[in-house]
Backbone bond lengths (Angstrom), bond angles and torsions (degrees), N, CA, C in turn:
res aa  C-N    CA-C-N  psi(-1)  N-CA   C-N-CA  omega(-1)  CA-C   N-CA-C  phi
1 M - - - 1.445 - - 1.525 108.74 -
2 K 1.304 116.46 135.06 1.454 122.04 177.18 1.529 108.73 -90.22
3 I 1.314 115.85 131.37 1.459 121.01 -179.79 1.524 109.04 -91.62
4 D 1.313 116.01 125.65 1.465 121.67 179.49 1.525 108.52 -85.22
5 K 1.329 115.69 100.45 1.467 121.06 -176.42 1.524 112.23 -66.23
6 K 1.322 117.15 -25.10 1.471 120.19 179.48 1.524 110.75 -64.71
7 I 1.328 116.82 -41.45 1.472 120.53 179.63 1.519 109.79 -64.70
8 I 1.335 116.78 -43.86 1.460 120.45 -179.74 1.525 110.14 -62.73
9 A 1.335 116.10 -43.42 1.468 119.94 179.34 1.524 110.86 -63.06
10 E 1.337 116.70 -40.90 1.465 120.30 179.43 1.523 111.18 -65.45
11 L 1.327 116.92 -44.04 1.464 120.46 178.88 1.526 110.63 -64.63
12 T 1.322 117.24 -40.22 1.463 121.41 177.25 1.522 110.34 -61.61
13 G 1.314 116.21 -39.87 1.462 120.50 176.50 1.518 111.93 -61.20
14 Y 1.341 116.44 -40.55 1.468 120.51 177.34 1.532 110.95 -64.93
15 L 1.350 116.69 -38.27 1.468 119.56 178.14 1.521 110.24 -57.15
16 K 1.321 115.12 -47.17 1.466 120.02 -177.38 1.527 111.50 -71.86
17 E 1.339 115.80 -46.78 1.468 120.48 -175.95 1.519 112.53 -61.03
18 F 1.330 116.16 -41.51 1.457 120.32 -175.39 1.534 112.81 -105.54
19 N 1.333 116.16 10.74 1.460 122.71 177.19 1.531 111.87 52.47
20 L 1.328 115.48 48.61 1.462 121.27 179.34 1.517 110.05 -94.55
21 S 1.313 116.85 156.61 1.462 120.43 175.94 1.528 110.67 -95.74
22 E 1.333 116.94 -20.20 1.462 119.87 -176.37 1.516 110.03 -158.82
23 I 1.330 115.52 144.81 1.458 120.79 175.77 1.522 107.65 -147.17
24 E 1.322 116.32 146.50 1.460 121.68 -176.28 1.521 109.80 -134.99
25 Y 1.341 115.67 143.57 1.459 121.20 179.54 1.520 107.80 -139.61
26 A 1.316 116.66 136.59 1.461 120.89 179.25 1.520 109.88 -133.53
27 E 1.323 114.64 140.29 1.458 121.18 175.69 1.520 107.44 -145.76
28 G 1.313 115.44 116.65 1.459 119.19 -176.74 1.520 110.32 64.33
29 T 1.322 116.31 -127.43 1.466 120.72 179.45 1.522 112.17 -93.13
30 T 1.316 116.44 0.56 1.460 120.85 -179.25 1.523 110.28 -96.50
31 K 1.321 115.25 132.60 1.454 120.92 -179.71 1.533 107.97 -134.08
32 V 1.329 116.21 128.58 1.458 121.21 -179.11 1.519 108.55 -122.15
33 K 1.325 116.00 130.33 1.456 121.65 178.78 1.526 107.55 -128.19
34 V 1.323 115.65 125.85 1.462 121.69 -179.65 1.526 106.91 -120.81
35 S 1.324 116.46 132.69 1.463 119.04 179.78 1.523 109.92 -141.00
36 R 1.321 113.96 163.30 1.460 120.49 177.33 1.518 108.16 -152.83
37 S 1.304 115.58 162.69 1.451 121.52 178.49 1.522 108.61 -92.09
38 I 1.321 115.77 132.04 1.456 121.05 179.61 1.519 108.26 -118.25
39 T 1.319 115.49 126.47 1.455 119.24 174.41 1.515 107.92 -107.57
40 S 1.311 115.55 138.20 1.457 120.20 -176.95 1.518 109.49 -138.33
41 S 1.312 115.53 141.72 1.462 119.44 177.50 1.524 111.18 -82.41
42 S 1.335 116.19 -14.74 1.456 120.65 -179.08 1.522 109.37 -131.24
43 T 1.323 116.15 141.51 1.457 119.28 179.15 1.519 112.03 -90.28
44 A 1.317 117.48 -12.49 1.465 120.73 179.93 1.525 109.58 -75.54
45 I 1.326 115.73 142.77 1.461 121.45 178.43 1.518 108.41 -99.59
46 A 1.323 114.31 125.82 1.461 119.72 179.24 1.518 109.38 -69.22
47 P 1.332 118.32 150.91 1.471 120.70 178.51 1.526 112.70 -55.07
48 S 1.325 117.91 -35.51 1.467 120.09 179.27 1.523 110.80 -65.30
49 E 1.340 117.18 -34.84 1.466 120.79 177.77 1.524 110.56 -67.89
50 T 1.318 116.44 -39.59 1.457 120.54 178.01 1.527 109.93 -62.18
51 K 1.318 116.28 -42.06 1.456 120.62 178.91 1.526 110.44 -63.96
52 K 1.327 117.05 -42.24 1.467 120.94 179.28 1.526 110.53 -62.84
53 K 1.318 116.76 -42.79 1.462 120.03 179.68 1.528 110.73 -64.81
54 Q 1.314 117.19 -37.40 1.460 120.32 177.24 1.521 110.29 -65.06
55 E 1.335 117.13 -38.44 1.465 120.84 177.59 1.523 110.78 -63.15
56 V 1.325 116.94 -40.20 1.471 120.83 178.01 1.516 109.92 -63.55
57 L 1.326 116.46 -45.38 1.461 119.89 179.19 1.525 111.27 -59.63
58 T 1.327 116.70 -40.73 1.459 121.05 178.35 1.522 110.41 -63.84
59 L 1.334 117.25 -43.87 1.466 120.92 177.64 1.526 111.18 -59.83
60 L 1.322 116.18 -45.56 1.462 120.27 -179.86 1.524 111.65 -65.24
61 Q 1.325 117.23 -39.94 1.463 120.00 177.61 1.525 110.51 -62.03
62 N 1.328 116.40 -40.83 1.464 120.11 178.12 1.518 111.38 -63.47
63 L 1.348 117.36 -40.15 1.457 121.14 177.25 1.525 111.25 -62.04
64 V 1.324 115.66 -44.54 1.464 120.49 -179.53 1.526 110.32 -63.13
65 E 1.320 117.08 -46.52 1.464 120.78 -179.86 1.522 110.82 -61.28
66 K 1.320 116.78 -42.59 1.462 121.36 179.69 1.531 110.37 -61.15
67 N 1.337 116.48 -45.01 1.459 120.05 -179.21 1.522 111.98 -69.68
68 L 1.326 117.22 -33.75 1.464 119.85 176.83 1.528 110.70 -65.48
69 L 1.321 116.67 -39.99 1.461 119.95 178.03 1.519 110.89 -62.62
70 K 1.326 117.10 -41.90 1.470 121.25 177.73 1.526 110.26 -61.65
71 L 1.327 116.17 -43.49 1.458 120.95 -179.36 1.521 111.27 -63.65
72 V 1.321 117.67 -43.38 1.459 121.73 178.90 1.523 110.23 -61.24
73 K 1.318 117.40 -42.81 1.465 120.82 178.60 1.519 111.19 -61.72
74 K 1.345 116.52 -42.02 1.462 120.50 178.78 1.518 110.70 -65.24
75 L 1.333 116.80 -41.42 1.458 120.12 -178.96 1.524 111.71 -65.73
76 K 1.315 117.29 -33.13 1.460 120.52 178.70 1.523 111.29 -66.10
77 K 1.332 116.92 -26.74 1.464 121.60 -179.40 1.514 112.46 -82.18
78 V 1.325 117.61 -16.44 1.469 122.00 -178.16 1.522 109.28 -73.90
79 K 1.332 115.23 130.22 1.455 120.12 178.99 1.529 109.19 -86.08
80 P 1.334 117.17 137.82 1.466 120.28 178.76 1.528 110.98 -66.84
81 L 1.324 116.38 155.44 1.471 121.28 179.55 1.496 112.30 -67.38
């Protein structure tokens, strides 16, 4: 299996940008999970962090929807046995 370093780099960027401890992406039979340890002096989440996490969730939902649409189009082209 060839590892797509661009996806890993992009997910790593999201970890840092949105201060996440873990992020996962799947396409077809390929699944990539990137995680890191986060130490914090406070357990409370600032409103800006909540907004950033919501933005990440929205981005991921858009990716999933986009890939589902591609999959549906491919499946429509498949001829039945």
